[in-house]
All heavy atoms as a GROMACS GRO file, in nm:
protein
  605
    1MET      N    1   2.988  -3.960   1.368
    1MET     CA    2   2.900  -3.945   1.483
    1MET      C    3   2.848  -4.081   1.528
    1MET      O    4   2.836  -4.104   1.648
    1MET     CB    5   2.782  -3.852   1.451
    1MET     CG    6   2.818  -3.705   1.440
    1MET     SD    7   2.675  -3.598   1.402
    1MET     CE    8   2.592  -3.595   1.558
    2LYS      N    9   2.820  -4.169   1.429
    2LYS     CA   10   2.770  -4.301   1.464
    2LYS      C   11   2.875  -4.381   1.539
    2LYS      O   12   2.845  -4.448   1.637
    2LYS     CB   13   2.728  -4.377   1.338
    2LYS     CG   14   2.603  -4.325   1.274
    2LYS     CD   15   2.568  -4.404   1.149
    2LYS     CE   16   2.443  -4.348   1.082
    2LYS     NZ   17   2.411  -4.420   0.960
    3GLU      N   18   3.001  -4.371   1.491
    3GLU     CA   19   3.110  -4.445   1.554
    3GLU      C   20   3.139  -4.397   1.695
    3GLU      O   21   3.184  -4.473   1.779
    3GLU     CB   22   3.235  -4.435   1.468
    3GLU     CG   23   3.225  -4.506   1.336
    3GLU     CD   24   3.344  -4.480   1.247
    3GLU    OE1   25   3.436  -4.408   1.289
    3GLU    OE2   26   3.342  -4.531   1.134
    4LYS      N   27   3.112  -4.270   1.719
    4LYS     CA   28   3.138  -4.212   1.851
    4LYS      C   29   3.022  -4.232   1.946
    4LYS      O   30   3.028  -4.189   2.061
    4LYS     CB   31   3.170  -4.064   1.838
    4LYS     CG   32   3.300  -4.037   1.765
    4LYS     CD   33   3.329  -3.890   1.756
    4LYS     CE   34   3.458  -3.866   1.679
    4LYS     NZ   35   3.488  -3.724   1.665
    5GLY      N   36   2.914  -4.294   1.899
    5GLY     CA   37   2.799  -4.321   1.984
    5GLY      C   38   2.718  -4.197   2.017
    5GLY      O   39   2.668  -4.182   2.128
    6ALA      N   40   2.703  -4.111   1.917
    6ALA     CA   41   2.626  -3.987   1.938
    6ALA      C   42   2.479  -4.019   1.967
    6ALA      O   43   2.429  -4.127   1.935
    6ALA     CB   44   2.638  -3.897   1.816
    7ASP      N   45   2.413  -3.924   2.024
    7ASP     CA   46   2.271  -3.936   2.058
    7ASP      C   47   2.190  -3.965   1.930
    7ASP      O   48   2.210  -3.899   1.828
    7ASP     CB   49   2.226  -3.805   2.123
    7ASP     CG   50   2.080  -3.810   2.165
    7ASP    OD1   51   2.037  -3.915   2.217
    7ASP    OD2   52   2.011  -3.708   2.144
    8PRO      N   53   2.101  -4.063   1.933
    8PRO     CA   54   2.020  -4.095   1.814
    8PRO      C   55   1.942  -3.976   1.759
    8PRO      O   56   1.924  -3.965   1.638
    8PRO     CB   57   1.925  -4.205   1.864
    8PRO     CG   58   1.993  -4.266   1.982
    8PRO     CD   59   2.074  -4.155   2.044
    9TYR      N   60   1.895  -3.890   1.847
    9TYR     CA   61   1.822  -3.772   1.800
    9TYR      C   62   1.914  -3.683   1.717
    9TYR      O   63   1.876  -3.634   1.611
    9TYR     CB   64   1.766  -3.694   1.920
    9TYR     CG   65   1.697  -3.566   1.879
    9TYR    CD1   66   1.568  -3.568   1.827
    9TYR    CD2   67   1.761  -3.442   1.889
    9TYR    CE1   68   1.505  -3.452   1.788
    9TYR    CE2   69   1.699  -3.325   1.851
    9TYR     CZ   70   1.570  -3.329   1.800
    9TYR     OH   71   1.509  -3.214   1.760
   10ASP      N   72   2.037  -3.662   1.766
   10ASP     CA   73   2.134  -3.579   1.692
   10ASP      C   74   2.168  -3.644   1.558
   10ASP      O   75   2.181  -3.574   1.456
   10ASP     CB   76   2.261  -3.559   1.774
   10ASP     CG   77   2.240  -3.471   1.895
   10ASP    OD1   78   2.142  -3.391   1.895
   10ASP    OD2   79   2.319  -3.482   1.992
   11LEU      N   80   2.182  -3.775   1.556
   11LEU     CA   81   2.210  -3.845   1.431
   11LEU      C   82   2.096  -3.825   1.331
   11LEU      O   83   2.120  -3.797   1.213
   11LEU     CB   84   2.229  -3.994   1.455
   11LEU     CG   85   2.362  -4.037   1.516
   11LEU    CD1   86   2.357  -4.185   1.551
   11LEU    CD2   87   2.476  -4.008   1.422
   12LYS      N   88   1.974  -3.838   1.378
   12LYS     CA   89   1.858  -3.820   1.290
   12LYS      C   90   1.853  -3.678   1.235
   12LYS      O   91   1.824  -3.658   1.117
   12LYS     CB   92   1.728  -3.853   1.368
   12LYS     CG   93   1.605  -3.848   1.284
   12LYS     CD   94   1.605  -3.954   1.177
   12LYS     CE   95   1.476  -3.950   1.099
   12LYS     NZ   96   1.482  -4.034   0.981
   13GLN      N   97   1.882  -3.581   1.319
   13GLN     CA   98   1.882  -3.442   1.274
   13GLN      C   99   1.987  -3.420   1.166
   13GLN      O  100   1.962  -3.353   1.066
   13GLN     CB  101   1.906  -3.346   1.392
   13GLN     CG  102   1.793  -3.340   1.491
   13GLN     CD  103   1.664  -3.288   1.429
   13GLN    OE1  104   1.662  -3.235   1.319
   13GLN    NE2  105   1.554  -3.303   1.501
   14GLN      N  106   2.105  -3.476   1.185
   14GLN     CA  107   2.212  -3.461   1.086
   14GLN      C  108   2.176  -3.532   0.955
   14GLN      O  109   2.209  -3.484   0.847
   14GLN     CB  110   2.344  -3.512   1.142
   14GLN     CG  111   2.401  -3.424   1.251
   14GLN     CD  112   2.420  -3.280   1.205
   14GLN    OE1  113   2.475  -3.255   1.098
   14GLN    NE2  114   2.375  -3.186   1.285
   15GLU      N  115   2.111  -3.647   0.966
   15GLU     CA  116   2.066  -3.717   0.845
   15GLU      C  117   1.963  -3.633   0.770
   15GLU      O  118   1.964  -3.629   0.646
   15GLU     CB  119   2.007  -3.853   0.881
   15GLU     CG  120   2.112  -3.953   0.925
   15GLU     CD  121   2.054  -4.081   0.981
   15GLU    OE1  122   1.929  -4.090   0.999
   15GLU    OE2  123   2.132  -4.173   1.010
   16ASN      N  124   1.876  -3.566   0.842
   16ASN     CA  125   1.777  -3.478   0.778
   16ASN      C  126   1.844  -3.360   0.709
   16ASN      O  127   1.806  -3.323   0.597
   16ASN     CB  128   1.675  -3.427   0.880
   16ASN     CG  129   1.581  -3.535   0.927
   16ASN    OD1  130   1.564  -3.637   0.862
   16ASN    ND2  131   1.519  -3.513   1.043
   17VAL      N  132   1.944  -3.302   0.774
   17VAL     CA  133   2.018  -3.190   0.714
   17VAL      C  134   2.086  -3.237   0.586
   17VAL      O  135   2.083  -3.168   0.483
   17VAL     CB  136   2.121  -3.133   0.815
   17VAL    CG1  137   2.218  -3.038   0.746
   17VAL    CG2  138   2.051  -3.064   0.930
   18LEU      N  139   2.147  -3.354   0.590
   18LEU     CA  140   2.215  -3.409   0.473
   18LEU      C  141   2.115  -3.433   0.359
   18LEU      O  142   2.141  -3.399   0.244
   18LEU     CB  143   2.286  -3.539   0.509
   18LEU     CG  144   2.364  -3.607   0.398
   18LEU    CD1  145   2.472  -3.516   0.342
   18LEU    CD2  146   2.425  -3.737   0.449
   19ALA      N  147   2.000  -3.489   0.391
   19ALA     CA  148   1.898  -3.515   0.288
   19ALA      C  149   1.848  -3.385   0.225
   19ALA      O  150   1.832  -3.377   0.103
   19ALA     CB  151   1.782  -3.593   0.349
   20GLU      N  152   1.826  -3.284   0.307
   20GLU     CA  153   1.782  -3.154   0.254
   20GLU      C  154   1.888  -3.093   0.165
   20GLU      O  155   1.858  -3.034   0.061
   20GLU     CB  156   1.747  -3.060   0.369
   20GLU     CG  157   1.619  -3.094   0.441
   20GLU     CD  158   1.590  -3.001   0.557
   20GLU    OE1  159   1.650  -2.892   0.565
   20GLU    OE2  160   1.507  -3.038   0.642
   21SER      N  161   2.013  -3.106   0.205
   21SER     CA  162   2.123  -3.052   0.125
   21SER      C  163   2.130  -3.120  -0.010
   21SER      O  164   2.151  -3.054  -0.112
   21SER     CB  165   2.256  -3.069   0.199
   21SER     OG  166   2.255  -2.996   0.319
   22ARG      N  167   2.112  -3.250  -0.011
   22ARG     CA  168   2.114  -3.324  -0.138
   22ARG      C  169   1.999  -3.284  -0.228
   22ARG      O  170   2.014  -3.284  -0.350
   22ARG     CB  171   2.111  -3.474  -0.112
   22ARG     CG  172   2.242  -3.525  -0.058
   22ARG     CD  173   2.241  -3.674  -0.039
   22ARG     NE  174   2.372  -3.720   0.004
   22ARG     CZ  175   2.392  -3.826   0.077
   22ARG    NH1  176   2.289  -3.900   0.116
   22ARG    NH2  177   2.514  -3.860   0.111
   23MET      N  178   1.885  -3.251  -0.172
   23MET     CA  179   1.770  -3.209  -0.254
   23MET      C  180   1.791  -3.069  -0.311
   23MET      O  181   1.734  -3.036  -0.415
   23MET     CB  182   1.642  -3.212  -0.171
   23MET     CG  183   1.594  -3.351  -0.139
   23MET     SD  184   1.432  -3.358  -0.060
   23MET     CE  185   1.454  -3.258   0.084
   24MET      N  186   1.871  -2.988  -0.246
   24MET     CA  187   1.894  -2.851  -0.292
   24MET      C  188   1.984  -2.846  -0.415
   24MET      O  189   1.974  -2.754  -0.495
   24MET     CB  190   1.958  -2.768  -0.180
   24MET     CG  191   1.865  -2.736  -0.068
   24MET     SD  192   1.946  -2.654   0.073
   24MET     CE  193   2.050  -2.535  -0.002
   25ILE      N  194   2.071  -2.943  -0.431
   25ILE     CA  195   2.169  -2.939  -0.539
   25ILE      C  196   2.104  -2.932  -0.677
   25ILE      O  197   2.139  -2.845  -0.758
   25ILE     CB  198   2.268  -3.056  -0.527
   25ILE    CG1  199   2.355  -3.035  -0.402
   25ILE    CG2  200   2.356  -3.069  -0.652
   25ILE    CD1  201   2.443  -3.152  -0.366
   26PRO      N  202   2.008  -3.019  -0.710
   26PRO     CA  203   1.946  -3.008  -0.843
   26PRO      C  204   1.876  -2.874  -0.866
   26PRO      O  205   1.882  -2.817  -0.974
   26PRO     CB  206   1.845  -3.124  -0.846
   26PRO     CG  207   1.892  -3.220  -0.744
   26PRO     CD  208   1.959  -3.136  -0.639
   27ASP      N  209   1.810  -2.822  -0.762
   27ASP     CA  210   1.742  -2.692  -0.774
   27ASP      C  211   1.843  -2.582  -0.801
   27ASP      O  212   1.823  -2.498  -0.888
   27ASP     CB  213   1.662  -2.663  -0.648
   27ASP     CG  214   1.592  -2.529  -0.656
   27ASP    OD1  215   1.513  -2.510  -0.751
   27ASP    OD2  216   1.617  -2.444  -0.567
   28CYS      N  217   1.953  -2.582  -0.727
   28CYS     CA  218   2.056  -2.480  -0.747
   28CYS      C  219   2.117  -2.491  -0.887
   28CYS      O  220   2.147  -2.391  -0.951
   28CYS     CB  221   2.165  -2.493  -0.642
   28CYS     SG  222   2.111  -2.448  -0.476
   29HIS      N  223   2.134  -2.614  -0.934
   29HIS     CA  224   2.190  -2.636  -1.068
   29HIS      C  225   2.097  -2.577  -1.174
   29HIS      O  226   2.142  -2.509  -1.266
   29HIS     CB  227   2.211  -2.785  -1.090
   29HIS     CG  228   2.293  -2.817  -1.211
   29HIS    ND1  229   2.236  -2.837  -1.334
   29HIS    CD2  230   2.426  -2.831  -1.227
   29HIS    CE1  231   2.330  -2.862  -1.421
   29HIS    NE2  232   2.447  -2.860  -1.359
   30LYS      N  233   1.967  -2.602  -1.160
   30LYS     CA  234   1.870  -2.548  -1.256
   30LYS      C  235   1.869  -2.395  -1.254
   30LYS      O  236   1.863  -2.330  -1.358
   30LYS     CB  237   1.729  -2.599  -1.224
   30LYS     CG  238   1.708  -2.743  -1.259
   30LYS     CD  239   1.568  -2.787  -1.220
   30LYS     CE  240   1.554  -2.938  -1.238
   30LYS     NZ  241   1.424  -2.986  -1.191
   31ARG      N  242   1.876  -2.337  -1.135
   31ARG     CA  243   1.876  -2.190  -1.126
   31ARG      C  244   2.004  -2.132  -1.184
   31ARG      O  245   2.001  -2.027  -1.249
   31ARG     CB  246   1.858  -2.146  -0.981
   31ARG     CG  247   1.720  -2.177  -0.928
   31ARG     CD  248   1.693  -2.118  -0.794
   31ARG     NE  249   1.813  -2.119  -0.711
   31ARG     CZ  250   1.814  -2.103  -0.581
   31ARG    NH1  251   1.702  -2.085  -0.517
   31ARG    NH2  252   1.926  -2.104  -0.513
   32LEU      N  253   2.116  -2.200  -1.165
   32LEU     CA  254   2.242  -2.154  -1.223
   32LEU      C  255   2.237  -2.161  -1.374
   32LEU      O  256   2.282  -2.069  -1.443
   32LEU     CB  257   2.359  -2.236  -1.169
   32LEU     CG  258   2.499  -2.196  -1.214
   32LEU    CD1  259   2.528  -2.050  -1.181
   32LEU    CD2  260   2.604  -2.286  -1.151
   33GLU      N  261   2.178  -2.269  -1.429
   33GLU     CA  262   2.163  -2.279  -1.574
   33GLU      C  263   2.076  -2.166  -1.628
   33GLU      O  264   2.107  -2.108  -1.732
   33GLU     CB  265   2.101  -2.414  -1.612
   33GLU     CG  266   2.195  -2.531  -1.602
   33GLU     CD  267   2.129  -2.662  -1.634
   33GLU    OE1  268   2.006  -2.677  -1.610
   33GLU    OE2  269   2.200  -2.751  -1.684
   34ALA      N  270   1.967  -2.135  -1.558
   34ALA     CA  271   1.878  -2.027  -1.602
   34ALA      C  272   1.950  -1.893  -1.597
   34ALA      O  273   1.937  -1.811  -1.689
   34ALA     CB  274   1.753  -2.024  -1.515
   35SER      N  275   2.025  -1.871  -1.492
   35SER     CA  276   2.099  -1.745  -1.479
   35SER      C  277   2.206  -1.732  -1.588
   35SER      O  278   2.229  -1.624  -1.641
   35SER     CB  279   2.164  -1.735  -1.341
   35SER     OG  280   2.066  -1.730  -1.241
   36LEU      N  281   2.270  -1.843  -1.619
   36LEU     CA  282   2.371  -1.843  -1.724
   36LEU      C  283   2.306  -1.807  -1.858
   36LEU      O  284   2.360  -1.726  -1.934
   36LEU     CB  285   2.440  -1.979  -1.732
   36LEU     CG  286   2.547  -1.994  -1.841
   36LEU    CD1  287   2.661  -1.896  -1.820
   36LEU    CD2  288   2.599  -2.137  -1.843
   37ALA      N  289   2.192  -1.866  -1.886
   37ALA     CA  290   2.122  -1.835  -2.011
   37ALA      C  291   2.081  -1.688  -2.016
   37ALA      O  292   2.095  -1.623  -2.120
   37ALA     CB  293   1.999  -1.925  -2.025
   38ASP      N  294   2.035  -1.635  -1.904
   38ASP     CA  295   1.999  -1.492  -1.898
   38ASP      C  296   2.121  -1.403  -1.923
   38ASP      O  297   2.113  -1.304  -1.995
   38ASP     CB  298   1.938  -1.457  -1.762
   38ASP     CG  299   1.799  -1.513  -1.742
   38ASP    OD1  300   1.736  -1.554  -1.843
   38ASP    OD2  301   1.752  -1.514  -1.626
   39LEU      N  302   2.233  -1.440  -1.862
   39LEU     CA  303   2.355  -1.361  -1.880
   39LEU      C  304   2.400  -1.364  -2.025
   39LEU      O  305   2.435  -1.261  -2.083
   39LEU     CB  306   2.466  -1.411  -1.788
   39LEU     CG  307   2.601  -1.341  -1.797
   39LEU    CD1  308   2.586  -1.191  -1.768
   39LEU    CD2  309   2.701  -1.405  -1.703
   40LYS      N  310   2.395  -1.482  -2.086
   40LYS     CA  311   2.435  -1.494  -2.227
   40LYS      C  312   2.343  -1.409  -2.316
   40LYS      O  313   2.390  -1.340  -2.407
   40LYS     CB  314   2.429  -1.639  -2.272
   40LYS     CG  315   2.542  -1.724  -2.224
   40LYS     CD  316   2.524  -1.866  -2.277
   40LYS     CE  317   2.640  -1.955  -2.241
   40LYS     NZ  318   2.622  -2.092  -2.295
   41ALA      N  319   2.213  -1.415  -2.290
   41ALA     CA  320   2.118  -1.339  -2.372
   41ALA      C  321   2.139  -1.189  -2.356
   41ALA      O  322   2.138  -1.114  -2.454
   41ALA     CB  323   1.975  -1.377  -2.333
   42THR      N  324   2.159  -1.146  -2.234
   42THR     CA  325   2.182  -1.004  -2.209
   42THR      C  326   2.310  -0.957  -2.276
   42THR      O  327   2.314  -0.850  -2.339
   42THR     CB  328   2.188  -0.976  -2.057
   42THR    OG1  329   2.064  -1.017  -1.999
   42THR    CG2  330   2.211  -0.829  -2.029
   43LEU      N  331   2.416  -1.036  -2.263
   43LEU     CA  332   2.543  -1.000  -2.324
   43LEU      C  333   2.530  -0.992  -2.476
   43LEU      O  334   2.576  -0.897  -2.539
   43LEU     CB  335   2.650  -1.101  -2.284
   43LEU     CG  336   2.793  -1.070  -2.326
   43LEU    CD1  337   2.840  -0.940  -2.264
   43LEU    CD2  338   2.886  -1.184  -2.285
   44ALA      N  339   2.461  -1.088  -2.536
   44ALA     CA  340   2.441  -1.088  -2.682
   44ALA      C  341   2.359  -0.967  -2.726
   44ALA      O  342   2.391  -0.903  -2.826
   44ALA     CB  343   2.372  -1.217  -2.724
   45GLU      N  344   2.258  -0.936  -2.647
   45GLU     CA  345   2.173  -0.820  -2.679
   45GLU      C  346   2.254  -0.691  -2.675
   45GLU      O  347   2.241  -0.605  -2.764
   45GLU     CB  348   2.059  -0.815  -2.578
   45GLU     CG  349   1.950  -0.716  -2.609
   45GLU     CD  350   1.838  -0.725  -2.507
   45GLU    OE1  351   1.780  -0.834  -2.492
   45GLU    OE2  352   1.811  -0.622  -2.443
   46LEU      N  353   2.335  -0.675  -2.574
   46LEU     CA  354   2.417  -0.555  -2.562
   46LEU      C  355   2.522  -0.548  -2.672
   46LEU      O  356   2.553  -0.439  -2.723
   46LEU     CB  357   2.482  -0.546  -2.425
   46LEU     CG  358   2.386  -0.523  -2.308
   46LEU    CD1  359   2.458  -0.536  -2.176
   46LEU    CD2  360   2.320  -0.387  -2.320
   47GLU      N  361   2.577  -0.662  -2.708
   47GLU     CA  362   2.676  -0.663  -2.816
   47GLU      C  363   2.611  -0.627  -2.949
   47GLU      O  364   2.672  -0.556  -3.030
   47GLU     CB  365   2.745  -0.800  -2.824
   47GLU     CG  366   2.842  -0.822  -2.710
   47GLU     CD  367   2.900  -0.963  -2.706
   47GLU    OE1  368   2.840  -1.055  -2.767
   47GLU    OE2  369   3.003  -0.980  -2.641
   48GLU      N  370   2.488  -0.673  -2.972
   48GLU     CA  371   2.416  -0.638  -3.095
   48GLU      C  372   2.386  -0.488  -3.099
   48GLU      O  373   2.388  -0.427  -3.205
   48GLU     CB  374   2.286  -0.716  -3.106
   48GLU     CG  375   2.306  -0.859  -3.147
   48GLU     CD  376   2.174  -0.934  -3.156
   48GLU    OE1  377   2.067  -0.870  -3.159
   48GLU    OE2  378   2.179  -1.058  -3.161
   49ALA      N  379   2.356  -0.431  -2.985
   49ALA     CA  380   2.327  -0.289  -2.977
   49ALA      C  381   2.455  -0.206  -2.983
   49ALA      O  382   2.450  -0.083  -2.978
   49ALA     CB  383   2.251  -0.257  -2.850
   50LYS      N  384   2.566  -0.277  -2.990
   50LYS     CA  385   2.698  -0.214  -2.999
   50LYS      C  386   2.725  -0.121  -2.882
   50LYS      O  387   2.778  -0.012  -2.898
   50LYS     CB  388   2.715  -0.143  -3.132
   50LYS     CG  389   2.705  -0.239  -3.247
   50LYS     CD  390   2.736  -0.176  -3.378
   50LYS     CE  391   2.711  -0.285  -3.482
   50LYS     NZ  392   2.767  -0.263  -3.606
   51GLU      N  393   2.682  -0.168  -2.765
   51GLU     CA  394   2.718  -0.094  -2.643
   51GLU      C  395   2.869  -0.100  -2.631
   51GLU      O  396   2.933  -0.194  -2.676
   51GLU     CB  397   2.652  -0.158  -2.521
   51GLU     CG  398   2.502  -0.152  -2.521
   51GLU     CD  399   2.448  -0.013  -2.497
   51GLU    OE1  400   2.510   0.064  -2.423
   51GLU    OE2  401   2.342   0.018  -2.554
   52LYS      N  402   2.925  -0.005  -2.565
   52LYS     CA  403   3.070  -0.001  -2.559
   52LYS      C  404   3.124  -0.116  -2.476
   52LYS      O  405   3.063  -0.159  -2.379
   52LYS     CB  406   3.120   0.133  -2.506
   52LYS     CG  407   3.109   0.152  -2.358
   52LYS     CD  408   3.175   0.281  -2.318
   52LYS     CE  409   3.206   0.275  -2.170
   52LYS     NZ  410   3.269   0.392  -2.121
   53GLU      N  411   3.237  -0.164  -2.520
   53GLU     CA  412   3.305  -0.273  -2.449
   53GLU      C  413   3.376  -0.214  -2.327
   53GLU      O  414   3.434  -0.107  -2.333
   53GLU     CB  415   3.409  -0.338  -2.541
   53GLU     CG  416   3.352  -0.404  -2.662
   53GLU     CD  417   3.302  -0.544  -2.632
   53GLU    OE1  418   3.362  -0.613  -2.550
   53GLU    OE2  419   3.201  -0.583  -2.692
   54ASP      N  420   3.367  -0.285  -2.218
   54ASP     CA  421   3.438  -0.242  -2.100
   54ASP      C  422   3.466  -0.361  -2.010
   54ASP      O  423   3.444  -0.475  -2.048
   54ASP     CB  424   3.366  -0.130  -2.026
   54ASP     CG  425   3.227  -0.169  -1.979
   54ASP    OD1  426   3.194  -0.288  -1.984
   54ASP    OD2  427   3.152  -0.080  -1.936
   55LEU      N  428   3.513  -0.334  -1.892
   55LEU     CA  429   3.550  -0.438  -1.798
   55LEU      C  430   3.432  -0.530  -1.764
   55LEU      O  431   3.449  -0.651  -1.749
   55LEU     CB  432   3.606  -0.375  -1.670
   55LEU     CG  433   3.652  -0.472  -1.562
   55LEU    CD1  434   3.764  -0.560  -1.614
   55LEU    CD2  435   3.698  -0.395  -1.439
   56GLU      N  436   3.313  -0.475  -1.756
   56GLU     CA  437   3.196  -0.556  -1.722
   56GLU      C  438   3.168  -0.662  -1.828
   56GLU      O  439   3.127  -0.774  -1.796
   56GLU     CB  440   3.073  -0.467  -1.702
   56GLU     CG  441   3.082  -0.383  -1.578
   56GLU     CD  442   2.968  -0.286  -1.562
   56GLU    OE1  443   2.898  -0.258  -1.662
   56GLU    OE2  444   2.949  -0.238  -1.451
   57PHE      N  445   3.192  -0.630  -1.955
   57PHE     CA  446   3.174  -0.729  -2.062
   57PHE      C  447   3.273  -0.842  -2.044
   57PHE      O  448   3.239  -0.960  -2.058
   57PHE     CB  449   3.193  -0.665  -2.200
   57PHE     CG  450   3.071  -0.595  -2.252
   57PHE    CD1  451   3.047  -0.463  -2.219
   57PHE    CD2  452   2.981  -0.662  -2.332
   57PHE    CE1  453   2.934  -0.398  -2.267
   57PHE    CE2  454   2.869  -0.598  -2.382
   57PHE     CZ  455   2.845  -0.465  -2.348
   58GLU      N  456   3.398  -0.808  -2.015
   58GLU     CA  457   3.500  -0.910  -1.996
   58GLU      C  458   3.469  -0.996  -1.875
   58GLU      O  459   3.488  -1.118  -1.878
   58GLU     CB  460   3.638  -0.846  -1.983
   58GLU     CG  461   3.687  -0.781  -2.111
   58GLU     CD  462   3.685  -0.878  -2.230
   58GLU    OE1  463   3.730  -0.994  -2.215
   58GLU    OE2  464   3.638  -0.838  -2.337
   59GLU      N  465   3.419  -0.935  -1.769
   59GLU     CA  466   3.384  -1.011  -1.650
   59GLU      C  467   3.266  -1.106  -1.679
   59GLU      O  468   3.265  -1.220  -1.632
   59GLU     CB  469   3.348  -0.917  -1.534
   59GLU     CG  470   3.468  -0.846  -1.477
   59GLU     CD  471   3.431  -0.743  -1.371
   59GLU    OE1  472   3.310  -0.715  -1.350
   59GLU    OE2  473   3.524  -0.690  -1.309
   60ALA      N  474   3.171  -1.060  -1.757
   60ALA     CA  475   3.057  -1.144  -1.794
   60ALA      C  476   3.104  -1.263  -1.877
   60ALA      O  477   3.063  -1.377  -1.852
   60ALA     CB  478   2.953  -1.062  -1.870
   61ARG      N  479   3.190  -1.238  -1.974
   61ARG     CA  480   3.243  -1.348  -2.056
   61ARG      C  481   3.322  -1.447  -1.971
   61ARG      O  482   3.312  -1.568  -1.989
   61ARG     CB  483   3.331  -1.291  -2.168
   61ARG     CG  484   3.252  -1.223  -2.277
   61ARG     CD  485   3.344  -1.182  -2.393
   61ARG     NE  486   3.274  -1.092  -2.480
   61ARG     CZ  487   3.289  -0.959  -2.482
   61ARG    NH1  488   3.375  -0.902  -2.400
   61ARG    NH2  489   3.221  -0.884  -2.565
   62SER      N  490   3.400  -1.394  -1.878
   62SER     CA  491   3.478  -1.479  -1.789
   62SER      C  492   3.387  -1.565  -1.701
   62SER      O  493   3.412  -1.685  -1.682
   62SER     CB  494   3.569  -1.393  -1.702
   62SER     OG  495   3.638  -1.471  -1.608
   63THR      N  496   3.282  -1.506  -1.650
   63THR     CA  497   3.186  -1.580  -1.567
   63THR      C  498   3.119  -1.690  -1.648
   63THR      O  499   3.106  -1.803  -1.600
   63THR     CB  500   3.080  -1.483  -1.510
   63THR    OG1  501   3.145  -1.386  -1.428
   63THR    CG2  502   2.977  -1.559  -1.427
   64ILE      N  503   3.080  -1.659  -1.770
   64ILE     CA  504   3.018  -1.759  -1.856
   64ILE      C  505   3.114  -1.877  -1.877
   64ILE      O  506   3.075  -1.993  -1.864
   64ILE     CB  507   2.977  -1.697  -1.991
   64ILE    CG1  508   2.858  -1.602  -1.970
   64ILE    CG2  509   2.945  -1.804  -2.096
   64ILE    CD1  510   2.825  -1.517  -2.091
   65THR      N  511   3.239  -1.847  -1.907
   65THR     CA  512   3.338  -1.952  -1.929
   65THR      C  513   3.357  -2.038  -1.804
   65THR      O  514   3.360  -2.161  -1.812
   65THR     CB  515   3.473  -1.889  -1.970
   65THR    OG1  516   3.452  -1.812  -2.089
   65THR    CG2  517   3.577  -1.996  -1.996
   66GLU      N  518   3.367  -1.974  -1.689
   66GLU     CA  519   3.387  -2.047  -1.564
   66GLU      C  520   3.270  -2.139  -1.533
   66GLU      O  521   3.289  -2.256  -1.495
   66GLU     CB  522   3.407  -1.950  -1.448
   66GLU     CG  523   3.540  -1.879  -1.450
   66GLU     CD  524   3.551  -1.776  -1.339
   66GLU    OE1  525   3.491  -1.798  -1.232
   66GLU    OE2  526   3.619  -1.675  -1.359
   67VAL      N  527   3.148  -2.089  -1.550
   67VAL     CA  528   3.030  -2.169  -1.520
   67VAL      C  529   3.017  -2.285  -1.618
   67VAL      O  530   2.985  -2.397  -1.580
   67VAL     CB  531   2.902  -2.082  -1.518
   67VAL    CG1  532   2.778  -2.168  -1.505
   67VAL    CG2  533   2.910  -1.982  -1.404
   68GLU      N  534   3.045  -2.260  -1.744
   68GLU     CA  535   3.039  -2.368  -1.843
   68GLU      C  536   3.141  -2.477  -1.811
   68GLU      O  537   3.113  -2.595  -1.827
   68GLU     CB  538   3.059  -2.313  -1.984
   68GLU     CG  539   2.938  -2.236  -2.033
   68GLU     CD  540   2.958  -2.170  -2.167
   68GLU    OE1  541   3.074  -2.144  -2.208
   68GLU    OE2  542   2.856  -2.144  -2.234
   69LYS      N  543   3.259  -2.438  -1.764
   69LYS     CA  544   3.359  -2.537  -1.723
   69LYS      C  545   3.309  -2.618  -1.604
   69LYS      O  546   3.331  -2.740  -1.597
   69LYS     CB  547   3.492  -2.470  -1.688
   69LYS     CG  548   3.570  -2.423  -1.807
   69LYS     CD  549   3.699  -2.357  -1.764
   69LYS     CE  550   3.774  -2.299  -1.884
   69LYS     NZ  551   3.895  -2.228  -1.842
   70LEU      N  552   3.242  -2.554  -1.510
   70LEU     CA  553   3.186  -2.625  -1.396
   70LEU      C  554   3.082  -2.728  -1.441
   70LEU      O  555   3.078  -2.840  -1.390
   70LEU     CB  556   3.121  -2.528  -1.297
   70LEU     CG  557   3.215  -2.444  -1.214
   70LEU    CD1  558   3.137  -2.341  -1.134
   70LEU    CD2  559   3.297  -2.531  -1.120
   71PHE      N  560   2.998  -2.689  -1.536
   71PHE     CA  561   2.898  -2.782  -1.587
   71PHE      C  562   2.964  -2.901  -1.656
   71PHE      O  563   2.922  -3.014  -1.640
   71PHE     CB  564   2.803  -2.712  -1.683
   71PHE     CG  565   2.701  -2.623  -1.617
   71PHE    CD1  566   2.649  -2.514  -1.682
   71PHE    CD2  567   2.657  -2.648  -1.488
   71PHE    CE1  568   2.554  -2.431  -1.622
   71PHE    CE2  569   2.563  -2.568  -1.428
   71PHE     CZ  570   2.511  -2.459  -1.494
   72GLU      N  571   3.071  -2.875  -1.734
   72GLU     CA  572   3.142  -2.983  -1.801
   72GLU      C  573   3.202  -3.078  -1.700
   72GLU      O  574   3.195  -3.199  -1.716
   72GLU     CB  575   3.251  -2.926  -1.891
   72GLU     CG  576   3.199  -2.855  -2.014
   72GLU     CD  577   3.309  -2.784  -2.090
   72GLU    OE1  578   3.428  -2.801  -2.056
   72GLU    OE2  579   3.276  -2.710  -2.184
   73THR      N  580   3.260  -3.024  -1.594
   73THR     CA  581   3.322  -3.106  -1.489
   73THR      C  582   3.218  -3.190  -1.417
   73THR      O  583   3.240  -3.307  -1.389
   73THR     CB  584   3.397  -3.016  -1.388
   73THR    OG1  585   3.493  -2.938  -1.456
   73THR    CG2  586   3.465  -3.099  -1.282
   74ALA      N  587   3.103  -3.131  -1.390
   74ALA     CA  588   2.996  -3.201  -1.318
   74ALA      C  589   2.938  -3.314  -1.403
   74ALA      O  590   2.897  -3.417  -1.349
   74ALA     CB  591   2.887  -3.104  -1.279
   75GLU      N  592   2.935  -3.296  -1.533
   75GLU     CA  593   2.879  -3.398  -1.622
   75GLU      C  594   2.976  -3.513  -1.647
   75GLU      O  595   2.935  -3.622  -1.681
   75GLU     CB  596   2.840  -3.336  -1.756
   75GLU     CG  597   2.721  -3.241  -1.742
   75GLU     CD  598   2.691  -3.166  -1.870
   75GLU    OE1  599   2.764  -3.184  -1.970
   75GLU    OE2  600   2.595  -3.088  -1.872
   76ALA      N  601   3.104  -3.487  -1.629
   76ALA     CA  602   3.207  -3.592  -1.655
   76ALA      C  603   3.214  -3.695  -1.545
   76ALA      O  604   3.153  -3.701  -1.450
   76ALA     CB  605   3.343  -3.527  -1.669
   0.00000   0.00000   0.00000
């Protein structure tokens, strides 16, 4: 936009949007970590209670694995 000579007001607005987006990332990361911990705890609790295994358990385990891989990738 800068190279194309966009209106300074539009540039400022886009810079604000970018700054807000960057501030959201750490918050979203923290909430995802909390949700992952909740999912792990719930899954462990249900497994201890010997609830029957089904597709939902496999999906939960798969989700945990996927999110943990994302965290590993982000940290590398």
